[in-house]
C-alpha positions as CSV (number, residue, x, y, z in Angstrom):
1,X,55.6,25.6,53.4
2,X,53.1,28.3,52.7
3,X,54.4,28.5,49.2
4,X,54.0,24.7,48.7
5,X,50.5,24.7,50.2
6,X,49.5,27.6,47.9
7,X,50.8,25.6,44.9
8,X,48.7,22.6,46.0
9,X,45.6,24.7,46.4
10,X,46.2,26.2,43.0
11,X,46.6,22.7,41.5
12,X,43.3,21.5,43.0
13,X,41.5,24.6,41.8
14,X,43.0,24.1,38.4
15,X,42.0,20.5,38.2
16,X,38.5,21.3,39.4
17,X,38.3,24.1,36.8
18,X,39.7,21.7,34.1
19,X,37.1,19.1,35.1
20,X,34.3,21.6,34.9
21,X,35.5,22.7,31.5
22,X,35.6,19.0,30.4
23,X,32.1,18.4,31.8
24,X,30.9,21.5,30.0
25,X,32.5,20.3,26.8
26,X,30.9,16.9,27.1
27,X,27.6,18.5,27.8
28,X,27.9,20.6,24.7
29,X,28.6,17.5,22.6
30,X,25.4,15.9,23.8
31,X,23.3,19.0,23.3
32,X,24.6,19.6,19.8
33,X,24.2,15.9,18.9
34,X,20.7,15.7,20.3
35,X,19.7,18.9,18.5
36,X,20.7,17.3,15.2
37,X,19.2,14.0,16.2
38,X,15.8,15.5,17.1
39,X,15.8,17.3,13.7
40,X,16.6,13.9,12.0
41,X,19.9,15.2,10.8
42,X,21.5,11.9,11.6
43,X,24.7,12.4,9.6
44,X,25.6,15.5,11.7
45,X,24.6,13.9,15.0
46,X,27.0,11.0,14.6
47,X,30.2,13.1,15.0
48,X,29.0,14.6,18.3
49,X,27.7,11.3,19.8
50,X,30.9,9.4,18.8
51,X,33.1,12.0,20.5
52,X,31.0,12.0,23.6
53,X,31.0,8.2,23.9
54,X,34.9,8.2,23.7
55,X,34.8,9.2,27.4
56,X,31.3,8.1,28.5
57,X,29.3,4.9,28.8
58,X,25.8,6.6,28.4
59,X,23.4,3.9,27.2
60,X,20.8,6.4,26.0
61,X,23.4,8.1,23.7
62,X,24.5,4.6,22.5
63,X,20.9,4.0,21.5
64,X,20.7,7.2,19.6
65,X,24.0,6.7,17.9
66,X,22.9,3.2,16.8
67,X,19.8,4.7,15.2
68,X,21.9,7.3,13.4
69,X,24.1,4.5,12.0
70,X,21.0,2.6,10.8
71,X,19.5,5.7,9.2
72,X,22.7,6.5,7.3
73,X,23.2,2.8,6.2
74,X,26.3,2.3,8.4
75,X,25.2,-1.3,9.3
76,X,28.6,-2.5,10.5
77,X,29.0,0.3,13.0
78,X,25.3,-0.2,14.1
79,X,25.9,-3.9,14.6
80,X,28.9,-3.3,16.8
81,X,27.2,-0.8,19.1
82,X,23.9,-2.8,19.2
83,X,25.7,-6.0,20.3
84,X,27.0,-4.0,23.3
85,X,23.5,-2.7,24.0
86,X,21.6,-6.0,24.1
87,X,24.2,-7.5,26.4
88,X,24.1,-4.6,28.8
89,X,22.1,-5.2,32.0
90,X,20.3,-1.9,31.4
91,X,19.0,-3.0,28.0
92,X,15.3,-2.5,27.2
93,X,13.0,-4.6,25.1
94,X,13.2,-2.1,22.3
95,X,16.9,-2.8,22.1
96,X,16.2,-6.5,21.4
97,X,13.7,-5.5,18.7
98,X,16.0,-3.0,17.0
99,X,18.9,-5.5,17.1
100,X,16.7,-8.2,15.5
101,X,15.6,-5.8,12.7
102,X,19.3,-5.0,12.0
103,X,20.2,-8.7,11.9
104,X,17.4,-9.4,9.5
105,X,18.5,-6.5,7.3
106,X,21.9,-8.1,7.2
107,X,20.3,-11.5,6.1
108,X,21.1,-13.2,9.4
109,X,17.6,-14.5,9.7
110,X,18.3,-17.3,12.2
111,X,19.9,-15.0,14.7
112,X,17.2,-12.3,14.1
113,X,14.5,-14.8,14.9
114,X,16.2,-15.5,18.3
115,X,16.1,-11.9,19.3
116,X,12.5,-11.4,17.9
117,X,11.5,-14.3,20.2
118,X,13.3,-12.7,23.2
119,X,11.4,-9.5,22.5
120,X,8.1,-11.4,22.2
121,X,8.6,-12.9,25.7
122,X,8.9,-9.4,27.2
123,X,6.2,-7.9,25.0
124,X,3.7,-10.7,24.3
125,X,1.0,-8.1,23.5
126,X,2.8,-6.8,20.4
127,X,0.6,-8.0,17.5
128,X,3.3,-7.5,14.9
129,X,6.0,-9.6,16.4
130,X,4.6,-13.0,15.3
131,X,4.6,-11.8,11.7
132,X,8.3,-10.9,12.1
133,X,9.1,-14.3,13.5
134,X,7.1,-15.9,10.7
135,X,9.0,-13.8,8.1
136,X,12.3,-15.3,9.3
137,X,10.9,-18.8,8.8
138,X,9.4,-18.1,5.3
139,X,12.0,-15.9,3.8
140,X,14.0,-18.8,2.3
141,X,10.9,-19.8,0.3
142,X,11.3,-16.5,-1.6
143,X,14.4,-17.7,-3.4
144,X,15.8,-16.0,-6.5
145,X,14.6,-18.1,-9.4
146,X,16.6,-15.9,-11.8
147,X,13.4,-15.2,-13.8
148,X,14.4,-11.5,-14.0
149,X,17.8,-9.8,-14.5
150,X,18.3,-6.6,-12.5
151,X,21.3,-4.2,-12.9
152,X,22.1,-0.7,-11.8
153,X,21.6,1.9,-14.5
154,X,24.3,4.3,-15.7
155,X,22.7,7.5,-14.4
156,X,23.2,6.7,-10.7
157,X,25.4,9.1,-8.8
158,X,27.3,8.7,-5.5
159,X,24.3,10.4,-3.9
160,X,20.8,9.0,-3.6
161,X,18.9,8.3,-6.9
162,X,15.6,6.6,-7.2
163,X,13.1,6.1,-10.1
164,X,10.0,8.2,-10.2
165,X,8.1,7.9,-13.5
166,X,8.5,7.0,-17.2
167,X,8.0,10.2,-19.3
168,X,8.2,10.7,-23.1
169,X,11.2,8.6,-24.2
170,X,13.0,8.6,-20.9
171,X,12.9,8.6,-17.2
172,X,12.1,11.2,-14.5
173,X,13.9,10.4,-11.3
174,X,14.8,11.9,-7.9
175,X,18.3,12.6,-6.9
176,X,20.3,14.2,-4.1
177,X,23.2,15.1,-6.4
178,X,24.8,18.6,-6.4
179,X,22.3,21.1,-7.9
180,X,21.7,24.8,-8.3
181,X,18.3,25.1,-6.6
182,X,19.1,23.6,-3.2
183,X,22.6,24.7,-2.1
184,X,22.0,23.6,1.4
185,X,23.0,20.2,2.7
186,X,20.3,18.0,4.2
187,X,21.7,17.1,7.6
188,X,19.6,13.9,7.7
189,X,21.4,12.4,4.7
190,X,24.5,14.6,4.2
191,X,23.4,15.2,0.6
192,X,21.8,18.1,-1.3
193,X,18.0,18.4,-1.1
194,X,16.2,16.1,-3.6
195,X,15.3,17.4,-7.0
196,X,13.6,16.0,-10.1
197,X,15.7,15.1,-13.1
198,X,15.0,13.9,-16.6
199,X,17.1,11.6,-18.8
200,X,16.3,10.4,-22.3
201,X,16.8,6.8,-23.2
202,X,18.6,6.2,-26.5
203,X,18.8,2.5,-27.3
204,X,20.1,0.7,-24.2
205,X,21.7,3.8,-22.6
206,X,20.6,7.0,-21.0
207,X,21.9,10.5,-21.9
208,X,23.2,12.9,-19.3
209,X,20.5,13.8,-16.8
210,X,19.2,17.4,-16.6
211,X,16.9,19.1,-14.1
212,X,13.3,18.3,-15.0
213,X,12.0,21.9,-14.5
214,X,13.3,25.0,-12.8
215,X,9.7,25.8,-12.0
216,X,9.4,22.6,-9.9
217,X,12.7,22.3,-8.3
218,X,13.1,24.5,-5.2
219,X,15.4,24.7,-2.2
220,X,13.4,21.9,-0.5
221,X,12.9,18.3,-1.4
222,X,11.0,17.4,-4.6
223,X,9.9,14.0,-5.8
224,X,8.6,11.5,-6.6
225,X,6.3,12.4,-9.4
226,X,3.8,10.9,-11.8
227,X,2.1,11.9,-15.1
228,X,-1.4,11.6,-16.5
229,X,-1.7,9.1,-19.4
230,X,-1.6,12.0,-21.9
231,X,1.4,13.6,-20.1
232,X,-0.3,16.9,-19.9
233,X,-0.6,17.0,-16.1
234,X,2.0,16.1,-13.4
235,X,1.6,15.4,-9.7
236,X,4.7,15.6,-7.6
237,X,5.8,15.6,-3.9
238,X,7.4,18.6,-2.2
239,X,8.7,19.0,1.3
240,X,6.8,21.8,3.0
241,X,10.0,23.4,4.2
242,X,8.8,23.8,7.8
243,X,8.5,21.4,10.8
244,X,5.3,20.4,12.6
245,X,4.8,20.4,16.4
246,X,6.6,17.0,16.5
247,X,9.6,18.3,14.7
248,X,8.9,16.4,11.5
249,X,9.0,17.8,8.0
250,X,5.7,17.3,6.2
251,X,5.0,16.6,2.5
252,X,2.5,18.0,0.1
253,X,1.4,17.0,-3.4
254,X,1.6,19.7,-6.1
255,X,0.1,19.6,-9.6
256,X,0.9,21.4,-12.8
257,X,-0.4,21.5,-16.4
258,X,1.8,21.6,-19.5
259,X,0.4,24.5,-21.6
260,X,2.1,23.3,-24.9
261,X,5.3,25.2,-24.3
262,X,6.1,24.9,-20.6
263,X,4.8,23.8,-17.3
264,X,2.4,26.1,-15.4
265,X,3.3,27.3,-11.9
266,X,2.6,24.3,-9.5
267,X,-0.4,24.5,-7.3
268,X,-1.3,22.5,-4.2
269,X,-3.4,19.4,-4.7
270,X,-6.8,19.6,-3.2
271,X,-6.1,17.7,0.0
272,X,-2.6,19.1,0.6
273,X,-1.6,21.9,3.0
274,X,-3.2,20.2,6.0
275,X,-1.8,19.1,9.3
276,X,-0.5,15.9,7.9
277,X,1.8,14.6,5.1
278,X,0.6,13.6,1.7
279,X,3.0,12.4,-1.1
280,X,4.2,9.7,-3.5
281,X,1.4,10.2,-6.1
282,X,0.6,7.6,-8.7
283,X,-2.3,8.0,-11.2
284,X,-4.1,5.0,-12.8
285,X,-3.8,4.3,-16.5
286,X,-7.3,5.6,-17.1
287,X,-6.4,8.9,-15.3
288,X,-9.4,8.5,-12.9
289,X,-7.8,7.3,-9.7
290,X,-4.9,9.0,-7.8
291,X,-3.1,6.9,-5.3
292,X,-0.8,8.4,-2.7
293,X,0.5,7.9,0.9
294,X,-0.4,9.9,4.0
295,X,-0.1,9.8,7.7
296,X,-3.5,11.5,8.2
297,X,-5.6,10.7,11.2
298,X,-7.5,7.4,11.1
299,X,-4.8,5.3,9.4
300,X,-3.4,1.9,10.5
301,X,0.3,2.8,11.1
302,X,3.0,5.1,9.9
303,X,2.0,6.0,6.3
304,X,-0.9,4.3,4.6
305,X,-2.0,4.3,0.9
306,X,-5.1,6.3,0.0
307,X,-7.0,6.8,-3.3
308,X,-9.1,9.7,-4.6
309,X,-11.4,9.2,-7.6
310,X,-11.9,11.8,-10.3
311,X,-15.3,13.5,-10.1
312,X,-15.6,15.8,-13.1
313,X,-13.0,18.6,-12.6
314,X,-12.5,17.7,-8.9
315,X,-11.5,14.7,-6.7
316,X,-13.3,12.7,-4.2
317,X,-12.4,12.5,-0.5
318,X,-9.3,10.3,0.2
319,X,-10.3,6.7,1.0
320,X,-7.9,4.5,2.9
321,X,-7.3,1.2,1.0
322,X,-8.0,-0.7,4.3
323,X,-6.2,-3.3,6.5
324,X,-5.5,-5.8,3.7
325,X,-3.0,-3.4,2.1
326,X,-2.1,-1.1,5.0
327,X,-0.4,-2.3,8.2
328,X,0.9,-0.8,11.4
329,X,4.2,-0.2,9.5
330,X,4.8,2.1,6.5
331,X,3.3,1.6,3.1
332,X,5.0,3.8,0.4
333,X,5.6,4.4,-3.3
334,X,2.4,3.1,-4.8
335,X,2.3,2.5,-8.6
336,X,-0.6,1.3,-10.7
337,X,0.4,-0.8,-13.7
338,X,-1.5,-1.5,-16.9
339,X,-2.0,-5.0,-15.6
340,X,-4.4,-3.5,-12.9
341,X,-2.1,-4.4,-10.1
342,X,-1.1,-2.0,-7.4
343,X,2.6,-2.2,-6.6
344,X,3.9,-0.7,-3.4
345,X,6.7,-0.8,-0.8
346,X,6.0,-1.9,2.8
347,X,7.9,-2.7,5.9
348,X,4.8,-4.0,7.6
349,X,4.1,-7.1,5.5
350,X,6.3,-10.3,5.6
351,X,9.5,-9.6,3.8
352,X,13.3,-9.7,3.7
353,X,13.8,-6.7,5.8
354,X,13.3,-2.9,5.5
355,X,11.0,-2.0,2.6
356,X,10.0,-4.8,0.2
357,X,7.9,-4.5,-3.0
358,X,4.5,-6.1,-3.0
359,X,1.6,-6.3,-5.4
360,X,-2.2,-6.5,-5.0
361,X,-5.2,-5.9,-7.2
362,X,-8.8,-4.8,-6.6
363,X,-10.7,-7.9,-7.7
364,X,-14.2,-9.0,-7.0
365,X,-14.9,-5.9,-4.9
366,X,-11.9,-6.2,-2.6
367,X,-8.1,-5.9,-2.5
368,X,-6.4,-9.2,-2.7
369,X,-3.8,-10.2,-0.1
370,X,-0.4,-8.6,-1.1
371,X,2.2,-10.9,-2.7
372,X,6.0,-10.3,-2.1
373,X,7.7,-10.1,-5.5
374,X,10.8,-11.8,-4.1
375,X,14.3,-11.5,-5.5
376,X,15.8,-9.8,-7.5
377,X,13.3,-7.0,-6.7
378,X,13.6,-7.5,-3.0
379,X,16.7,-7.8,-0.8
380,X,17.6,-7.4,2.9
381,X,17.7,-3.6,2.4
382,X,15.1,-1.1,1.3
383,X,13.5,-1.8,-2.1
384,X,10.8,0.4,-3.5
385,X,9.5,2.4,-6.4
386,X,8.8,-0.2,-9.0
387,X,7.5,1.2,-12.4
388,X,7.0,-0.1,-15.9
389,X,5.4,1.3,-19.1
390,X,3.1,-1.2,-20.8
391,X,4.4,-4.7,-19.9
392,X,5.9,-5.8,-16.7
393,X,8.5,-7.7,-18.7
394,X,10.8,-4.8,-18.1
395,X,11.0,-1.6,-16.0
396,X,12.7,0.0,-13.1
397,X,12.9,-0.2,-9.3
398,X,15.1,1.4,-6.6
399,X,17.1,0.0,-3.7
400,X,19.8,1.0,-1.2
401,X,21.3,-2.5,-1.4
402,X,24.6,-1.0,-2.5
403,X,24.6,1.8,0.1
404,X,22.8,4.9,-1.0
405,X,19.6,4.6,-3.1
406,X,20.2,3.6,-6.7
407,X,18.0,2.9,-9.7
408,X,17.9,-0.6,-11.1
409,X,16.5,-1.8,-14.4
410,X,14.9,-5.2,-14.7
411,X,14.0,-7.4,-17.6
412,X,12.8,-10.9,-18.1
413,X,15.7,-13.4,-18.3
414,X,15.5,-14.8,-21.9
415,X,17.3,-17.9,-20.8
416,X,14.5,-18.7,-18.4
417,X,11.6,-18.1,-20.8
418,X,9.9,-20.9,-22.7
419,X,6.5,-21.5,-24.4
420,X,3.8,-23.7,-23.1
421,X,1.8,-25.2,-26.0
422,X,-1.5,-26.9,-25.4
423,X,-4.6,-28.3,-27.0
424,X,-8.1,-28.4,-25.6
425,X,-10.0,-31.6,-26.6
426,X,-13.3,-33.2,-25.8
427,X,-12.9,-36.0,-23.2
428,X,-15.0,-38.5,-25.2
429,X,-14.9,-37.5,-28.9
430,X,-11.3,-36.2,-28.7
431,X,-12.3,-33.4,-31.0
432,X,-10.7,-30.0,-30.6
433,X,-12.5,-27.4,-28.5
434,X,-12.3,-23.7,-29.7
435,X,-12.8,-20.6,-27.7
436,X,-11.9,-22.1,-24.3
437,X,-10.9,-19.4,-21.8
438,X,-7.5,-20.2,-20.2
439,X,-6.1,-18.3,-17.2
440,X,-2.5,-18.8,-16.1
441,X,-2.0,-18.4,-12.4
442,X,1.3,-18.0,-10.6
443,X,1.7,-17.6,-6.9
444,X,-2.0,-16.9,-6.5
445,X,-2.1,-14.1,-9.0
446,X,-3.3,-14.0,-12.6
447,X,-0.4,-13.7,-14.9
448,X,-1.8,-14.3,-18.4
449,X,-4.9,-15.3,-20.2
450,X,-5.6,-16.8,-23.6
451,X,-8.3,-18.4,-25.8
452,X,-8.0,-21.6,-27.7
453,X,-7.9,-21.3,-31.5
454,X,-10.3,-22.9,-34.0
455,X,-8.2,-26.0,-33.7
456,X,-8.2,-25.9,-29.9
457,X,-4.6,-24.8,-29.7
458,X,-3.1,-22.2,-27.2
459,X,0.3,-20.8,-26.3
460,X,1.5,-19.2,-23.1
461,X,4.9,-17.9,-22.2
462,X,6.1,-19.2,-18.9
463,X,9.3,-19.3,-16.9
464,X,11.4,-22.4,-16.8
465,X,11.0,-24.3,-13.6
466,X,7.9,-22.4,-12.6
467,X,4.9,-23.8,-10.8
468,X,1.6,-22.8,-12.4
469,X,-2.1,-23.6,-12.4
470,X,-4.3,-23.2,-15.5
471,X,-8.0,-22.6,-15.1
472,X,-10.0,-23.6,-18.2
473,X,-13.7,-22.9,-18.8
474,X,-16.2,-22.8,-21.6
475,X,-20.0,-23.0,-21.5
476,X,-21.1,-26.6,-21.9
477,X,-18.0,-28.0,-20.2
478,X,-17.0,-28.5,-16.6
479,X,-14.6,-25.8,-15.4
480,X,-11.4,-27.3,-14.2
481,X,-8.0,-26.5,-12.7
482,X,-4.8,-28.1,-14.0
483,X,-1.6,-27.9,-12.0
484,X,1.5,-27.6,-14.2
485,X,5.1,-27.9,-12.7
486,X,7.7,-27.1,-15.3
487,X,10.9,-29.1,-15.2
488,X,14.1,-27.1,-15.7
489,X,16.1,-28.3,-18.7
490,X,13.1,-30.2,-20.2
491,X,12.2,-29.6,-23.8
492,X,8.9,-27.8,-24.6
493,X,6.0,-30.2,-25.0
494,X,2.4,-29.9,-25.8
495,X,-0.1,-30.1,-22.9
496,X,-3.3,-31.9,-23.9
497,X,-6.2,-30.9,-21.7
498,X,-9.5,-32.9,-22.0
499,X,-12.8,-31.3,-20.9
500,X,-15.9,-33.1,-19.9
501,X,-19.2,-31.9,-21.2
502,X,-21.9,-30.8,-18.7
503,X,-25.2,-29.0,-19.4
504,X,-25.0,-25.3,-18.7
505,X,-28.1,-23.2,-18.1
506,X,-29.2,-19.6,-18.8
507,X,-29.0,-17.4,-15.7
508,X,-31.6,-14.7,-16.5
509,X,-32.9,-11.7,-14.6
510,X,-33.8,-8.0,-14.5
511,X,-32.3,-5.1,-12.6
512,X,-34.7,-2.4,-11.4
513,X,-34.8,0.7,-9.2
514,X,-35.8,-0.4,-5.7
515,X,-38.4,2.3,-5.2
516,X,-39.8,3.1,-8.7
517,X,-39.4,-0.3,-10.2
518,X,-37.8,1.3,-13.3
519,X,-35.6,-1.0,-15.4
520,X,-31.9,-0.1,-15.2
521,X,-30.0,-0.4,-18.5
522,X,-26.2,-1.0,-18.7
523,X,-25.9,-2.3,-15.2
524,X,-22.9,-4.6,-14.8
525,X,-23.3,-8.1,-13.5
526,X,-20.2,-9.9,-12.4
527,X,-20.7,-13.7,-11.8
528,X,-17.9,-15.3,-9.8
529,X,-17.3,-19.0,-9.6
530,X,-16.7,-19.6,-5.9
531,X,-14.7,-22.8,-6.5
532,X,-12.2,-21.3,-9.0
533,X,-12.5,-17.6,-8.4
534,X,-13.1,-17.0,-12.2
535,X,-15.5,-14.4,-13.2
536,X,-17.8,-13.6,-16.2
537,X,-19.4,-10.3,-17.0
538,X,-22.6,-9.2,-18.7
539,X,-24.7,-6.1,-18.9
540,X,-28.4,-5.3,-18.8
541,X,-30.1,-4.3,-22.1
542,X,-32.5,-1.4,-22.7
543,X,-35.2,-3.3,-20.7
544,X,-32.9,-3.9,-17.7
545,X,-32.7,-7.6,-18.6
546,X,-29.6,-9.8,-18.7
547,X,-28.7,-13.4,-19.5
548,X,-25.5,-15.4,-18.8
549,X,-24.5,-19.1,-19.2
550,X,-23.5,-20.7,-15.9
551,X,-22.7,-24.2,-14.7
552,X,-25.7,-25.1,-12.4
553,X,-23.5,-27.5,-10.3
554,X,-21.4,-24.5,-9.0
555,X,-22.2,-21.8,-6.5
556,X,-21.5,-18.1,-7.3
557,X,-21.1,-14.7,-5.8
558,X,-22.9,-12.1,-7.9
559,X,-22.0,-8.4,-7.9
560,X,-24.4,-5.9,-9.4
561,X,-23.1,-2.4,-10.2
562,X,-24.8,0.7,-11.6
563,X,-23.7,4.3,-11.4
564,X,-25.6,6.3,-8.8
565,X,-26.7,3.1,-7.0
566,X,-25.4,1.1,-4.1
567,X,-23.5,-2.0,-5.3
568,X,-25.3,-5.2,-4.4
569,X,-23.7,-8.5,-3.6
570,X,-25.5,-11.8,-3.6
571,X,-23.4,-14.4,-1.9
572,X,-23.3,-18.2,-2.4
573,X,-26.0,-18.1,-5.2
574,X,-27.1,-21.5,-6.6
575,X,-29.2,-21.9,-9.6
576,X,-32.8,-23.3,-9.1
577,X,-34.8,-24.3,-12.1
578,X,-35.4,-21.6,-14.7
579,X,-36.0,-18.9,-12.2
580,X,-36.1,-15.3,-13.5
581,X,-34.3,-13.1,-10.9
582,X,-35.4,-9.6,-10.1
583,X,-32.6,-7.6,-8.5
584,X,-33.4,-4.3,-6.9
585,X,-30.8,-1.6,-6.5
586,X,-31.0,1.3,-4.0
587,X,-30.3,4.8,-5.4
588,X,-28.0,7.1,-3.4
589,X,-27.7,10.9,-3.3
590,X,-24.9,12.8,-1.6
591,X,-26.0,14.2,1.8
592,X,-29.0,11.9,1.8
593,X,-30.1,10.5,5.2
594,X,-30.9,6.9,5.8
595,X,-32.8,6.2,9.0
596,X,-32.0,3.0,11.0
597,X,-35.5,2.2,12.3
598,X,-34.5,-1.1,13.9
599,X,-32.2,0.4,16.5
600,X,-33.2,0.2,20.1
601,X,-31.7,1.7,23.3
602,X,-32.6,1.7,26.9
603,X,-33.6,5.1,28.2
604,X,-30.4,7.3,28.8
605,X,-28.2,4.4,27.6
606,X,-25.7,4.2,24.7
607,X,-25.1,0.4,25.1
608,X,-25.7,-1.5,21.8
609,X,-28.7,-3.8,22.0
610,X,-29.2,-6.9,19.8
611,X,-31.4,-5.3,17.3
612,X,-29.1,-2.3,17.0
613,X,-26.1,-4.6,16.4
614,X,-28.1,-6.3,13.6
615,X,-28.8,-2.9,11.9
616,X,-25.1,-1.9,12.3
617,X,-24.0,-5.2,10.8
618,X,-26.2,-4.5,7.8
619,X,-24.6,-1.0,7.5
620,X,-21.1,-2.5,7.8
621,X,-21.9,-5.0,5.0
622,X,-23.2,-2.2,2.8
623,X,-19.9,-0.3,3.3
624,X,-17.8,-3.4,2.7
625,X,-19.4,-4.0,-0.8
626,X,-19.4,-0.3,-1.5
627,X,-15.8,0.9,-0.9
628,X,-16.5,4.1,-2.7
629,X,-18.8,5.7,-0.1
630,X,-18.2,7.5,3.2
631,X,-20.9,8.1,5.8
632,X,-21.7,10.1,8.9
633,X,-23.6,8.5,11.8
634,X,-25.8,10.9,13.8
635,X,-27.1,10.0,17.2
636,X,-30.4,11.2,18.7
637,X,-32.3,10.8,22.0
638,X,-36.1,10.6,22.3
639,X,-36.0,11.7,26.0
640,X,-35.3,15.4,26.8
641,X,-32.9,15.6,29.7
642,X,-31.6,19.1,28.9
643,X,-29.5,20.3,26.0
644,X,-26.1,19.4,27.6
645,X,-27.2,15.8,28.6
646,X,-28.9,15.3,25.2
647,X,-25.7,16.2,23.4
648,X,-23.6,13.9,25.6
649,X,-25.9,10.9,25.2
650,X,-26.5,11.3,21.4
651,X,-22.7,11.7,20.9
652,X,-22.0,8.6,22.9
653,X,-24.6,6.6,20.8
654,X,-23.1,7.9,17.5
655,X,-19.5,7.2,18.6
656,X,-20.1,3.7,19.8
657,X,-22.1,2.9,16.7
658,X,-19.2,4.2,14.5
659,X,-16.6,2.3,16.5
660,X,-18.6,-0.9,16.0
661,X,-18.9,-0.4,12.2
662,X,-15.1,0.3,12.0
663,X,-14.4,-2.9,14.0
664,X,-16.0,-4.8,11.1
665,X,-13.1,-3.8,8.8
666,X,-14.2,-0.4,7.6
667,X,-11.5,2.3,7.5
668,X,-12.1,5.0,10.1
669,X,-11.9,7.9,7.6
670,X,-15.1,6.5,5.9
671,X,-17.1,6.7,9.1
672,X,-17.7,10.1,10.8
673,X,-20.1,10.7,13.7
674,X,-21.7,13.6,15.5
675,X,-24.5,14.3,18.0
676,X,-28.0,15.2,16.9
677,X,-29.4,15.9,20.4
678,X,-33.1,15.5,21.2
679,X,-35.5,14.7,18.4
680,X,-38.6,12.6,19.2
681,X,-39.4,12.2,15.5
682,X,-36.2,10.4,14.6
683,X,-34.7,7.0,15.4
684,X,-31.8,6.9,17.7
685,X,-29.3,6.6,14.8
686,X,-29.4,8.2,11.3
687,X,-26.9,7.7,8.6
688,X,-25.9,10.5,6.2
689,X,-24.2,9.7,2.9
690,X,-21.2,12.1,2.7
691,X,-19.4,10.8,-0.4
692,X,-20.2,8.5,-3.3
693,X,-18.2,8.1,-6.5
């Protein structure tokens, strides 16, 4: 009996020990998985989480595993586990949201909308959710009209490849393929660290890709890159190689000069090396504006798009493009085309799912509302990195619609192109009208422009079945808009447009310095027709005078610009008789102080009074029409309550004033503030000009 009892005790102890060993093993699986997960090495984390969940029903690990699947493009696996999650009584609102995003990325828009709405009922305060619901409704309107043909290029590898920049006679791109410089595997992707490659295009094919430069490629991630118009300077992104306090890897922009034989050793770009990421550079065709992304403090979401302007041999402070372009999501991969449009990828604007490619332009002193390019550029997956050389008739973009990131070429579909011929004639005499300005609009964006010939003829290339509007204008005639809906399969025909005569007048004026009265030569006057959003330009002569023909029956917005002066905007201008306008511009100097004499505060109060709000509204309007300046608001108090109290009160006045100005649509990194303390000789608020370019 004793022997049998001893055996039983041994078995119990053995089972307990075995159970402890199993628990320990399970614990080790979770710990290793979470270590990789927190380091964003999702490919490695999957194995440990999967093994752990074979014997456990841990909902937190299920959530993490589903994220790993999404991050590694394993959508089928992610869908299976998320279906279990959202039907679990322990499910959270975030599970509904993530499931809806996944459904949308798999083009199941109707089901995605159901789960977005379920999330909205739990989180009615989420400001982005209504846009997501709206995107499910509108997505079918962005149908593929087959105007462009997209196809994967031959240089794609089984690893990630995405386009970066056109260079010489080929393409510089980014790839995670096997390489000599980064022998380590990136646990987040399961691929080698990204490097820059170059391939030359010969005819319709690319030759074998080679590393772009051994000087640039390191053991960390490199890319994307961009080149100045003369291709003598390059800007490229590099992973910092270390993690910040949040465990995230940060990015820097580096720059290098081609010395005629080779590239110089890369150096950090001016605003790199800080406690934030900065990357994805793109330089404008004139080489004077550098666009990039950053998660620096004061943005609108994950990563925002910023711009620096060239100032001699240096660069201006980064300026956020503002809430029209940037969202609470991520804006990435900016590119400035020769058509003056900014192309970028975003998951915050209404799209198909993941990153979509959008376009906007800085027109009439503001960024226009971004337009989704639609198929074939955009899909339910991530689409980004659109680039082209001179004409957007052909170029490249990147997408993970086939799994890993791949590079796609695009070109206009010749079978969908046709010519629209037209003739401009006088409504009454039926005579041809030469030199008529014709602007072709498609989807609220300017596509092409032309002028009628001596015989009144014009020709514009359009896509078959496209919906267009043409805005035609010429002094002495009424400006008009014509809607043109092309019929698929119809033969090209001539569009005869008649124009009605109307007397135009001379809009005359002079531009002078506000304080000295000195005439300002070569100031630019932009005159915008408010009805049709068309614009005309003229410049002041040596005497500061200008003249421009306008239709007196229309109202206009007038923008006056001159280097070294604040831009001035006259809104809703209407011509009255033969009035000679005198326009005064205010000169600015960096670090110059502007005192707001109209501000009023109660003693020991920072509450904004009516007169103070009026002054701050004027300041906000000044910043809105001058997106190239940054300021600092300094608060003061006229009552001495001791050094400490003076600082607290003056800081509160400055901070509340800054918050009010920012609330008017000014990006926060353009408005700094600080306390000025006690100073009876100054108004309660003073504005210092920090940057102007």
